[in-house]
ZADO-1210 file (C-alpha; in nm, 4 decimals, padded with zeros to 6 digits):
<atoms>
<atom x="-04.0935" y="-01.4754" z="-00.8990" code="VAL" pos="1"/>
<atom x="-03.8103" y="-01.4600" z="-01.1635" code="PRO" pos="2"/>
<atom x="-03.4562" y="-01.6318" z="-01.0199" code="SER" pos="3"/>
<atom x="-03.1984" y="-01.4499" z="-00.9238" code="GLU" pos="4"/>
<atom x="-02.9841" y="-01.7496" z="-00.9759" code="HIS" pos="5"/>
<atom x="-02.6614" y="-01.7818" z="-01.2140" code="ASP" pos="6"/>
<atom x="-02.7013" y="-01.8731" z="-01.5375" code="GLY" pos="7"/>
<atom x="-02.9300" y="-01.8090" z="-01.8686" code="LEU" pos="8"/>
<atom x="-03.2825" y="-01.6064" z="-01.8357" code="HIS" pos="9"/>
<atom x="-03.5538" y="-01.4586" z="-02.0412" code="THR" pos="10"/>
<atom x="-03.5996" y="-01.1063" z="-02.1073" code="HIS" pos="11"/>
<atom x="-03.9699" y="-01.0064" z="-02.2682" code="ASP" pos="12"/>
<atom x="-03.8015" y="-00.7340" z="-02.4737" code="LYS" pos="13"/>
<atom x="-03.4502" y="-00.7847" z="-02.5486" code="TYR" pos="14"/>
<atom x="-03.4865" y="-01.2333" z="-02.5382" code="GLY" pos="15"/>
<atom x="-03.1891" y="-01.3953" z="-02.3122" code="ASP" pos="16"/>
<atom x="-02.9745" y="-01.2601" z="-02.0786" code="PHE" pos="17"/>
<atom x="-02.7452" y="-01.4131" z="-01.8137" code="GLU" pos="18"/>
<atom x="-02.6375" y="-01.3629" z="-01.4104" code="VAL" pos="19"/>
<atom x="-02.3065" y="-01.3640" z="-01.3977" code="LEU" pos="20"/>
<atom x="-02.2664" y="-01.2833" z="-01.0140" code="GLY" pos="21"/>
<atom x="-02.3865" y="-01.0100" z="-00.7535" code="LYS" pos="22"/>
<atom x="-02.2501" y="-00.7693" z="-00.6146" code="THR" pos="23"/>
<atom x="-02.2834" y="-00.6772" z="-00.2553" code="THR" pos="24"/>
<atom x="-02.2789" y="-00.3127" z="-00.0594" code="ASN" pos="25"/>
<atom x="-02.3227" y="-00.3558" z="00.3159" code="GLY" pos="26"/>
<atom x="-02.6922" y="-00.4708" z="00.3171" code="SER" pos="27"/>
<atom x="-02.7517" y="-00.3766" z="-00.0561" code="ASP" pos="28"/>
<atom x="-02.6604" y="-00.5606" z="-00.3558" code="TYR" pos="29"/>
<atom x="-02.7346" y="-00.6074" z="-00.7404" code="LYS" pos="30"/>
<atom x="-02.7258" y="-00.8574" z="-00.9948" code="ILE" pos="31"/>
<atom x="-02.5031" y="-00.8613" z="-01.2404" code="VAL" pos="32"/>
<atom x="-02.6969" y="-00.8971" z="-01.6570" code="VAL" pos="33"/>
<atom x="-02.4901" y="-00.9544" z="-01.9488" code="ARG" pos="34"/>
<atom x="-02.7654" y="-00.9509" z="-02.2200" code="PHE" pos="35"/>
<atom x="-02.6726" y="-01.2418" z="-02.5204" code="VAL" pos="36"/>
<atom x="-02.7710" y="-01.0537" z="-02.8195" code="LYS" pos="37"/>
<atom x="-02.4887" y="-00.8000" z="-02.7601" code="THR" pos="38"/>
<atom x="-02.3106" y="-00.8524" z="-02.5212" code="GLY" pos="39"/>
<atom x="-02.3958" y="-00.5784" z="-02.2497" code="PHE" pos="40"/>
<atom x="-02.3042" y="-00.6135" z="-01.9011" code="VAL" pos="41"/>
<atom x="-02.5356" y="-00.3759" z="-01.6904" code="THR" pos="42"/>
<atom x="-02.5873" y="-00.4027" z="-01.2841" code="LEU" pos="43"/>
<atom x="-02.9584" y="-00.4121" z="-01.1810" code="VAL" pos="44"/>
<atom x="-03.1491" y="-00.3609" z="-00.7979" code="ASN" pos="45"/>
<atom x="-03.3318" y="-00.6541" z="-00.7511" code="ARG" pos="46"/>
<atom x="-03.6148" y="-00.4697" z="-00.7471" code="SER" pos="47"/>
<atom x="-03.6018" y="-00.4038" z="-01.1452" code="ASP" pos="48"/>
<atom x="-03.4803" y="-00.7499" z="-01.2063" code="PHE" pos="49"/>
<atom x="-03.8155" y="-00.8941" z="-01.0426" code="ILE" pos="50"/>
<atom x="-04.0305" y="-00.6602" z="-01.2878" code="LYS" pos="51"/>
<atom x="-03.7703" y="-00.6773" z="-01.5893" code="ARG" pos="52"/>
<atom x="-03.7172" y="-00.2302" z="-01.5774" code="LEU" pos="53"/>
<atom x="-03.3575" y="-00.3537" z="-01.7480" code="PHE" pos="54"/>
<atom x="-03.2506" y="-00.2663" z="-02.0938" code="LYS" pos="55"/>
<atom x="-03.0462" y="-00.3552" z="-02.3463" code="ASP" pos="56"/>
<atom x="-02.8876" y="00.0107" z="-02.4603" code="VAL" pos="57"/>
<atom x="-02.7050" y="-00.1687" z="-02.7463" code="TYR" pos="58"/>
<atom x="-03.0332" y="-00.3344" z="-02.8559" code="ASN" pos="59"/>
<atom x="-03.1594" y="-00.1929" z="-03.1761" code="LYS" pos="60"/>
<atom x="-03.4854" y="-00.2758" z="-03.1581" code="ILE" pos="61"/>
<atom x="-03.5531" y="00.0927" z="-02.9212" code="ASN" pos="62"/>
<atom x="-03.4921" y="00.2716" z="-03.2257" code="TYR" pos="63"/>
<atom x="-03.7541" y="00.2209" z="-03.5297" code="PHE" pos="64"/>
<atom x="-03.5694" y="-00.2007" z="-03.5082" code="GLY" pos="65"/>
<atom x="-03.2436" y="-00.0019" z="-03.6287" code="ASN" pos="66"/>
<atom x="-03.1422" y="00.2741" z="-03.3671" code="GLY" pos="67"/>
<atom x="-03.0341" y="00.2132" z="-02.9916" code="CYS" pos="68"/>
<atom x="-02.8379" y="00.4992" z="-02.7631" code="LEU" pos="69"/>
<atom x="-02.5334" y="00.3404" z="-02.6656" code="GLY" pos="70"/>
<atom x="-02.3708" y="00.4040" z="-02.3078" code="ASP" pos="71"/>
<atom x="-02.4002" y="00.7778" z="-02.3144" code="LEU" pos="72"/>
<atom x="-02.1913" y="00.8002" z="-01.9805" code="SER" pos="73"/>
<atom x="-01.8427" y="00.7402" z="-02.2332" code="LYS" pos="74"/>
<atom x="-01.9637" y="00.9818" z="-02.4277" code="VAL" pos="75"/>
<atom x="-01.6880" y="01.3368" z="-02.3125" code="LYS" pos="76"/>
<atom x="-01.6898" y="01.7071" z="-02.4243" code="ASN" pos="77"/>
<atom x="-01.9564" y="01.7558" z="-02.5897" code="LEU" pos="78"/>
<atom x="-02.2603" y="01.9969" z="-02.3299" code="SER" pos="79"/>
<atom x="-02.5876" y="01.8814" z="-02.2221" code="HIS" pos="80"/>
<atom x="-02.7516" y="02.0707" z="-02.4733" code="ASP" pos="81"/>
<atom x="-02.5409" y="01.9966" z="-02.7947" code="ASP" pos="82"/>
<atom x="-02.6235" y="01.6171" z="-02.6377" code="VAL" pos="83"/>
<atom x="-02.9776" y="01.7029" z="-02.6343" code="ASN" pos="84"/>
<atom x="-02.9878" y="01.9001" z="-03.0387" code="HIS" pos="85"/>
<atom x="-02.7712" y="01.6169" z="-03.1585" code="LEU" pos="86"/>
<atom x="-03.0178" y="01.3400" z="-03.0343" code="LYS" pos="87"/>
<atom x="-03.3126" y="01.5078" z="-03.2749" code="VAL" pos="88"/>
<atom x="-03.0911" y="01.5541" z="-03.5942" code="VAL" pos="89"/>
<atom x="-03.0066" y="01.1414" z="-03.5189" code="TRP" pos="90"/>
<atom x="-03.3260" y="01.0432" z="-03.4743" code="THR" pos="91"/>
<atom x="-03.4401" y="01.2329" z="-03.7023" code="ASN" pos="92"/>
<atom x="-03.1990" y="01.0652" z="-03.9379" code="MET" pos="93"/>
<atom x="-03.3438" y="00.7018" z="-03.7984" code="LEU" pos="94"/>
<atom x="-03.6879" y="00.8325" z="-03.9013" code="LYS" pos="95"/>
<atom x="-03.6239" y="00.9257" z="-04.2334" code="ARG" pos="96"/>
<atom x="-03.4461" y="00.5958" z="-04.3741" code="CYS" pos="97"/>
<atom x="-03.6817" y="00.3497" z="-04.1316" code="TYR" pos="98"/>
<atom x="-04.0238" y="00.4483" z="-04.0180" code="ASN" pos="99"/>
<atom x="-04.2171" y="00.4062" z="-04.3270" code="SER" pos="100"/>
<atom x="-04.4808" y="00.6559" z="-04.1164" code="ASN" pos="101"/>
<atom x="-04.2498" y="00.9456" z="-04.1273" code="ASP" pos="102"/>
<atom x="-04.3126" y="01.2045" z="-04.3737" code="SER" pos="103"/>
<atom x="-04.0175" y="01.1865" z="-04.5152" code="ASP" pos="104"/>
<atom x="-03.9826" y="00.8498" z="-04.5871" code="TYR" pos="105"/>
<atom x="-04.1008" y="00.8189" z="-04.9607" code="CYS" pos="106"/>
<atom x="-03.7852" y="01.0089" z="-05.0309" code="ASN" pos="107"/>
<atom x="-03.5254" y="00.7709" z="-04.7980" code="TYR" pos="108"/>
<atom x="-03.6224" y="00.5007" z="-04.6966" code="GLY" pos="109"/>
<atom x="-03.8674" y="00.4356" z="-04.9702" code="ALA" pos="110"/>
<atom x="-03.5882" y="00.4829" z="-05.2097" code="LYS" pos="111"/>
<atom x="-03.3304" y="00.2464" z="-05.0334" code="GLY" pos="112"/>
<atom x="-03.1831" y="00.5419" z="-04.7868" code="CYS" pos="113"/>
<atom x="-02.9818" y="00.3556" z="-04.4691" code="LYS" pos="114"/>
<atom x="-02.7814" y="00.4819" z="-04.2206" code="VAL" pos="115"/>
<atom x="-02.4402" y="00.3131" z="-04.1905" code="SER" pos="116"/>
<atom x="-02.4112" y="-00.0207" z="-03.8803" code="ASN" pos="117"/>
<atom x="-02.1696" y="00.2381" z="-03.6698" code="ARG" pos="118"/>
<atom x="-02.4660" y="00.5016" z="-03.6467" code="TRP" pos="119"/>
<atom x="-02.6589" y="00.3314" z="-03.5762" code="GLN" pos="120"/>
<atom x="-02.5880" y="00.3514" z="-03.2710" code="CYS" pos="121"/>
<atom x="-02.6366" y="00.7161" z="-03.0911" code="PHE" pos="122"/>
<atom x="-02.2805" y="00.6485" z="-02.8880" code="GLU" pos="123"/>
<atom x="-02.0448" y="00.5997" z="-03.1800" code="PHE" pos="124"/>
<atom x="-02.2842" y="00.8615" z="-03.3652" code="PHE" pos="125"/>
<atom x="-02.1643" y="01.1443" z="-03.0943" code="LEU" pos="126"/>
<atom x="-01.7949" y="00.9601" z="-03.1187" code="GLU" pos="127"/>
<atom x="-01.7739" y="01.0478" z="-03.4568" code="ASP" pos="128"/>
<atom x="-01.9338" y="01.4351" z="-03.5209" code="VAL" pos="129"/>
<atom x="-01.6838" y="01.6247" z="-03.4348" code="LYS" pos="130"/>
<atom x="-01.5072" y="01.4775" z="-03.7312" code="LEU" pos="131"/>
<atom x="-01.7782" y="01.5593" z="-03.9871" code="ILE" pos="132"/>
<atom x="-01.7223" y="01.8595" z="-04.2074" code="PRO" pos="133"/>
<atom x="-01.8452" y="02.2153" z="-04.0867" code="GLN" pos="134"/>
<atom x="-01.9332" y="02.0257" z="-03.7663" code="TYR" pos="135"/>
<atom x="-01.7535" y="02.3066" z="-03.5801" code="PHE" pos="136"/>
<atom x="-01.8784" y="02.6125" z="-03.7628" code="ILE" pos="137"/>
<atom x="-02.2655" y="02.4685" z="-03.6937" code="ALA" pos="138"/>
<atom x="-02.1556" y="02.4361" z="-03.3642" code="LYS" pos="139"/>
<atom x="-02.0680" y="02.7960" z="-03.3666" code="GLN" pos="140"/>
<atom x="-02.4312" y="02.9075" z="-03.4112" code="ASN" pos="141"/>
<atom x="-02.5819" y="02.6396" z="-03.1818" code="GLY" pos="142"/>
<atom x="-02.6983" y="02.4331" z="-03.4940" code="PHE" pos="143"/>
<atom x="-02.9182" y="02.7044" z="-03.5175" code="LYS" pos="144"/>
<atom x="-03.0097" y="02.6223" z="-03.9678" code="GLY" pos="145"/>
<atom x="-02.7540" y="02.3821" z="-04.0154" code="TRP" pos="146"/>
<atom x="-02.8665" y="02.0007" z="-04.1124" code="CYS" pos="147"/>
<atom x="-02.6527" y="01.7277" z="-04.1524" code="LEU" pos="148"/>
<atom x="-02.6379" y="01.6677" z="-04.5011" code="ASP" pos="149"/>
<atom x="-02.5160" y="01.3189" z="-04.7294" code="LYS" pos="150"/>
<atom x="-02.6616" y="01.5111" z="-05.1002" code="ASP" pos="151"/>
<atom x="-02.2906" y="01.6163" z="-05.1271" code="TYR" pos="152"/>
<atom x="-02.1264" y="01.3588" z="-05.1530" code="TYR" pos="153"/>
<atom x="-02.4270" y="01.2519" z="-05.3636" code="SER" pos="154"/>
<atom x="-02.4332" y="00.8844" z="-05.1187" code="ALA" pos="155"/>
<atom x="-02.7778" y="00.6827" z="-05.0418" code="ASN" pos="156"/>
<atom x="-02.6587" y="00.6303" z="-04.6540" code="TYR" pos="157"/>
<atom x="-02.5351" y="00.8816" z="-04.3623" code="TYR" pos="158"/>
<atom x="-02.1618" y="00.7476" z="-04.2332" code="SER" pos="159"/>
<atom x="-01.8521" y="00.9897" z="-04.0953" code="LEU" pos="160"/>
<atom x="-01.7404" y="00.9391" z="-04.4983" code="HIS" pos="161"/>
<atom x="-02.0573" y="01.0709" z="-04.6670" code="THR" pos="162"/>
<atom x="-02.2039" y="01.3165" z="-04.4727" code="CYS" pos="163"/>
<atom x="-02.1478" y="01.7112" z="-04.4292" code="VAL" pos="164"/>
<atom x="-02.3285" y="01.9774" z="-04.1951" code="PHE" pos="165"/>
<atom x="-02.4599" y="02.2876" z="-04.3868" code="ILE" pos="166"/>
<atom x="-02.6833" y="02.5269" z="-04.3665" code="THR" pos="167"/>
<atom x="-03.0346" y="02.4456" z="-04.4936" code="LYS" pos="168"/>
<atom x="-03.0799" y="02.7179" z="-04.6720" code="SER" pos="169"/>
<atom x="-02.7635" y="02.5748" z="-04.8684" code="ASP" pos="170"/>
<atom x="-02.8735" y="02.2633" z="-04.8670" code="ASN" pos="171"/>
<atom x="-03.1690" y="02.3051" z="-05.0759" code="VAL" pos="172"/>
<atom x="-02.8849" y="02.4668" z="-05.2946" code="LEU" pos="173"/>
<atom x="-02.6640" y="02.1416" z="-05.3295" code="TYR" pos="174"/>
<atom x="-02.9310" y="01.9331" z="-05.3900" code="VAL" pos="175"/>
<atom x="-02.9475" y="02.0949" z="-05.7417" code="LYS" pos="176"/>
<atom x="-02.6149" y="02.2153" z="-05.7378" code="SER" pos="177"/>
<atom x="-02.3775" y="02.0058" z="-05.5338" code="LYS" pos="178"/>
<atom x="-02.0503" y="02.1218" z="-05.4490" code="PRO" pos="179"/>
<atom x="-01.8951" y="02.4492" z="-05.6406" code="PHE" pos="180"/>
<atom x="-01.5565" y="02.5768" z="-05.7765" code="SER" pos="181"/>
<atom x="-01.4851" y="02.9537" z="-05.7135" code="VAL" pos="182"/>
<atom x="-01.1853" y="03.0639" z="-05.8967" code="SER" pos="183"/>
<atom x="-01.0171" y="03.4266" z="-05.8674" code="GLY" pos="184"/>
<atom x="-00.7715" y="03.6232" z="-05.7422" code="ASP" pos="185"/>
<atom x="-00.8550" y="03.5430" z="-05.3563" code="LEU" pos="186"/>
<atom x="-00.9507" y="03.1837" z="-05.3180" code="ILE" pos="187"/>
<atom x="-00.9551" y="02.8919" z="-05.5297" code="ASN" pos="188"/>
<atom x="-01.1274" y="02.5621" z="-05.4642" code="GLY" pos="189"/>
<atom x="-01.4236" y="02.3535" z="-05.4227" code="VAL" pos="190"/>
<atom x="-01.6523" y="02.5024" z="-05.1967" code="TYR" pos="191"/>
<atom x="-01.9889" y="02.3396" z="-04.9805" code="ILE" pos="192"/>
<atom x="-02.0926" y="02.7017" z="-04.8576" code="SER" pos="193"/>
<atom x="-02.1409" y="03.0184" z="-04.9770" code="THR" pos="194"/>
<atom x="-02.1756" y="03.1510" z="-04.6380" code="LEU" pos="195"/>
<atom x="-01.8231" y="03.0450" z="-04.6161" code="GLU" pos="196"/>
<atom x="-01.7171" y="03.2178" z="-04.9765" code="VAL" pos="197"/>
<atom x="-01.8977" y="03.5617" z="-04.9512" code="ALA" pos="198"/>
<atom x="-01.7027" y="03.5508" z="-04.5780" code="SER" pos="199"/>
<atom x="-01.3625" y="03.4589" z="-04.7191" code="LEU" pos="200"/>
<atom x="-01.4548" y="03.7243" z="-05.0570" code="LEU" pos="201"/>
<atom x="-01.6146" y="04.0140" z="-04.8153" code="ASN" pos="202"/>
<atom x="-01.9141" y="04.0020" z="-05.0519" code="CYS" pos="203"/>
<atom x="-02.2708" y="04.0174" z="-04.9940" code="ASP" pos="204"/>
<atom x="-02.4088" y="03.6374" z="-05.0157" code="ARG" pos="205"/>
<atom x="-02.6880" y="03.7362" z="-05.2416" code="ALA" pos="206"/>
<atom x="-02.4103" y="03.7656" z="-05.4950" code="GLY" pos="207"/>
<atom x="-02.2462" y="03.4164" z="-05.4692" code="VAL" pos="208"/>
<atom x="-02.5919" y="03.2738" z="-05.5228" code="ASN" pos="209"/>
<atom x="-02.6550" y="03.4675" z="-05.8076" code="SER" pos="210"/>
<atom x="-02.2958" y="03.3742" z="-05.9076" code="ALA" pos="211"/>
<atom x="-02.3460" y="03.0147" z="-05.9209" code="LEU" pos="212"/>
<atom x="-02.7479" y="03.0473" z="-06.0927" code="LYS" pos="213"/>
<atom x="-02.5388" y="03.1963" z="-06.3954" code="GLY" pos="214"/>
<atom x="-02.7098" y="03.5267" z="-06.3444" code="VAL" pos="215"/>
<atom x="-02.4013" y="03.7134" z="-06.3106" code="GLN" pos="216"/>
<atom x="-02.0340" y="03.6443" z="-06.3371" code="LYS" pos="217"/>
<atom x="-01.8793" y="03.7470" z="-06.0426" code="THR" pos="218"/>
<atom x="-01.9379" y="03.7299" z="-05.6751" code="CYS" pos="219"/>
<atom x="-02.0165" y="04.1342" z="-05.6133" code="LYS" pos="220"/>
<atom x="-02.3131" y="04.1889" z="-05.5743" code="SER" pos="221"/>
</atoms>
């Protein structure tokens, strides 16, 4: 039976950890554990301690050797559905970059594409997500038909400063055309969404796409 005494111990998966002491609540008590590699401190009941059924949520071995969930109890102002959807977005991002068995790895990880150290932790990704351009537009649509894109900035890594949310249809277009400029009586500027431009000009989105492709000179269809 593994010892509960204070001092250094070893977890088969997460390496060395320290027992810092115990907390008591009547006849019940929990063991205070701190993982050496990450510094994460957690409370563990005796049964889980003996069976080593406790995790280091900041150890990046958990997701393709380059990702961890972090402490999701610290995440505020996101619904359960939002967190679940964004976890899929985050996991797929890591898979493309670090899982050589993923079908998209050849276009990402094999070409040196990486995820920033901060975003390798899901907790920190969730902290940053509201600052990503067009996040709130994507959220209003329940994220349906939207994706996280780094090609807008011609970046080779995913981070807060190299990503935007765009529609999947726009993503296909931007791989070829990148950001586009619009000049006219109503709006002037650089945009990343044909849907946004069509809305601002009160015109058909097909007209915006045709103008970008050079089929016609104006956005009116």
